[in-house]
N, C-alpha and C positions, 0 to 999 in steps of 0.2 A: 638746226642748219644756219639758220642765222646767226648764231654766236661764231660757228665755224666760218662762215663768210667774212665775220667782222675781223676775226682774229688772222684770215689770211690777209686780209687788207695791211692789217697792222704788220705782218710779216714782211710785207713786200716794202711797206716803209724804212723799216728797220734795214732791210737790204739796201735800199738805194742810197740812204745816209750813211750807212757802214761802209759799202763801197766806195764812197765818195773820199771818205776820210781814210780808208784802206790804201787807195791808189796815191793820195798824197804823200802819205807817211812811208810807203814803198818806194817811191822816186827819191823823196829826200834822203833816205837810208842809204840809197845806194850812191848818191853823191857823197854824202857824209863819210862812209866807208871807201869810195873812191873805186867802185865795181861798177861793170856795165849793168845797166838796168835790165839786159835781158837774163843776166844771173839772178838778178832779184825776181825778175817775172819766173824764170823756171825753177825757183827756190820757194822762197817767201809767200809769194803770190799764188803760184801754183798748188802748193801742200797746203796753203791755209785754205783758199777756196774750194779744194778737194776734201776737206774734212767732214762737212755733210754726208758725202758719198761713203766715206769710210765708217762713220758712225752708224748710218742705215745699213751698212753691209753687216756689221757687226751684229748689231741688234736682229736682223734679219735671220742670219746664218744660226744664232743661238736660239731662236724661235723654230728654225728647219724650213725658214722659207726660201731655198735654193734658187727659184725662179726670179724672186725680187733681187737676190744678190747680181745675178748675171745681168736681169733687166737694167738694174742700177749702172753697172760697169758698161754694157754695152751700149745701152741708150744714151748715157751720158758723153761717153766718147763720141759718138755719132753727131749728136745735137750740139758738142762743142765745136765741131767744124764745120757741118752744114748751115745751123743756124746761126751760132753765134759769129763764127769768122764771115758768114755771109751777110748778118747785120752789120758787122764792123765796116765791111769792105764797100756796102752800100752807104753807110755814112761819110768814108772817106776811104780812098783806095790805100791798101795797106802794103807799105816796103818791105821786103824781106831781106835779111842781109845774108852775104854770101855762104859765111860761116853756118848760118840756120839751114841752108838748102842742103850744105855740104855733110851736115852732121845732127843737128836738131832732129831734122824731119826724118833723114832715113832711120835713126833709132826707134822714132815715134812709129815709123811702119813697120820696123822689125818687129815691135814687140806687139804691134796689132795680129801682125801676121803668126807670130809665135803662138798667141791664144787661140787664133782661128785652127791652126795646126792640131792644138792639144784637144780641141771641142770636136772636130771631123771625126767621126766613125767610118773609116773607108770599107771595114769589113761588113758592115750592116746597110751600108748605100740605102736607107729606107727614111733619110729626112731626119731621122733621130740622132740627137748631137751626143757626144761621147761625155763621159766622167771626167772631172778634174780631180786628182787625188791628190794627196799631201806630199808627195814627192814631187808632184810635177809644179804645186804652186813654191816648193822650195827653189825649183829651176826657175820659174818667174822672178821671185826675189833675186837669184843671184843677178839675173839680168838687170835689176834694180841696183844691185852694187856697183856693177858697169858704170851706169848711168850715174851714179853718186860720184863714182872715181873721175869721170869725165868733168863732172861741174866742179871739182875741186882744182883738177887742173886748169879749166877754163878760169877760175877764181884767180890763181897763183899767175898765169898767163896775161890775164888783164888787169892787174891790180891797179895800176895807173891809167887805165882808159879815161875815166870821166872827172879826173882832178881839175879840168879847167871850169867844170860847172859848180857855181857855188851854191850850195843846199838851201832851199827856202826856210827850213826849219832846224834849229840845233837837235843834236842826235836824241836826247831822251824824249824831246817833243815829237820827233819822227817817229820812234818807237812806240809811244804813245798813242798816237794816231793810228798805228800797224795794229797794237793790240786791241783799241776800243773800235775801229773799224772791223777787224776781224771777228771780234763778241758779236757785235751788229749784225754781221754777214750769217754767223753759225746760227743765233738765238732767231733771226729772220728767216732762214731757211727751214729751220725746225718748226717754227709756226706754220710756214707755208705748205710744207710736205704732209704735217699730221692733219691738218685741217683740210687740203686739198684731197689728201686721200680718205678722209671721213665721209667728204661730199661724193666722190667717186664710188666707194664701195654703197651709199647707200643710192647710187644710181645703177648699182649692179654690174659694174665691170670686173672683168677677171684679172687674176694676180699679175699675168703676163702683160695685158694692157696696160695696166695700174703701173707696173714697173717700167715697163719702157715710154712711157707718157709721162705721167704724174710724178712719180718718184724721180725719174730721168730729168724731168725738165725742173722739177723742184731743187733738188740736189745741185743741178746746174745754174740755178739763180746766180750764187755769186760770182761764177764765171761769166755769165750774161752780163749782170750788171757792172761787174769790174771793167769788161771788156768796153762796152757802151762809154762809160766813163772815160778809159782809158783813151778811145778813140777821139771823143770830144776834147780832151786834154792833149792830144796827139803824142800821147806816151806810147807809141807803137812797140817799142821792145818790151814792155811789159805786156802789151797786149797780146804780143806773138808768143812769149814765153811763158805766159800764163797757160794759154790753151794747149800747147805741145806740152809742158809740164804736168799739166792736169791728166790729159790723157796718159801719160806714162805713169803717173801717181794711181790712177785709176785702174787701169788692168794690173801693175806691179803690186800696189801696196794694198788697195781696196779691195782686191780680188785676192791677193796672194797670202795676206797675212790672215785672214778670217778661215781660208781654206787649210793653211797651215797649222791653225789652232784648233778647229773643229772639225777638221777630216775632210773626208770625198764628199764632193757634191754631183748630184745628178741632175741635169737639166730635164723638164717633163713638158715643156711646150714650147720651147724655141726651135726655129727652123734656120736652115741654109741662108734664108733672105737676109736675116740678121747679121750672120757672120760676112755675107757680101758686102752688105752695107757699111761693117765696121771697117774692114780692110779697104773698101772702094774708098769710102769718104778719105781714109788716111791716103790713099795713092793719090787722088784727085788734088789733095790739098799740097802734094809733094810736086804733083806736075804742073799745077799753075804758079806755082811760087819758083819752078826752076826754069820756066820758059823764061819769063822776062822780069825776074827777081821783084815782082810785086803783085797783088791781086787787086784787079780791077773792078768797080762798080758790076759790071757786067757779069765777072766772074763769080761775085758774089750773089747776083740774081739767079744764077744756074744753081749755086749752092743750096740756095732757099727752095728753088723749084724741085732739086732731088730731094731734100728733106720733106717736104709737103707731100710728094709722089710716095716716098716710104712710109711716112705716118697715112697715109691713104690706105696702104697695102696691107698694113698689119692689123686694121680694123677690117678688114673684107677676108684676111687669109686664116 
């Protein structure tokens, strides 16, 4: 276990340095291509920081651990909003652009609701969640294609939005920072997840608890560290785009592609509480963003409280 703890610390160090380089590279890339930072946050940053979730889901489903897949996706989405946005808002109130409130947040809420509808088993009504079939996974991926179409339209519409900002680095250096930073994030996440899971199993925790806590937290570390770094660097468009894009990517790709490849999955130990929190967190983010077009420190504090209450409940239910 001592080796696991040392590797866990090394993983955190890689994550922090990798995220620092990744945010700088992503922001500079946006300026080089003269595209909005929000678009970079929704694509390069979001998809990059969600790569650990995708790798874990593919590996888990290949080995038949369906609860690990769902716990990874659902837990990461809840954690991204309540913990990560909550911490970021506590560091500095987050400004939310009008376009984000009108388009990106509703898309995120819609996709979270879609997953909830697919998992609800109305006929049974006994607290057992429904299967997700290969055909339903394809439907989820079709929703993702609509989101990709929106991103392409956004890129064309706003291609000259940030032309007044000079990039801090040349394009090749910006892309190098993105690549090296992402590598550090992925390798660091892998170290954290593998060794934290080994420690958790040694302590006798169940697969659901491990998935909703250790795995969800570990695979969301890239989003967490990237968000904290973005907040400190005042790159709020990258911060918000990262979380929204990551949640959409988690549900549509991290869940959709493995199920489309390996077939139907059947939840074993999940409850309605997990789905309530999935949709509830997305709805909460939409409401606090829509009211004043920013998330205050107090609202960030409330998100952290909701996160702690949920994690307390999953240990006793």
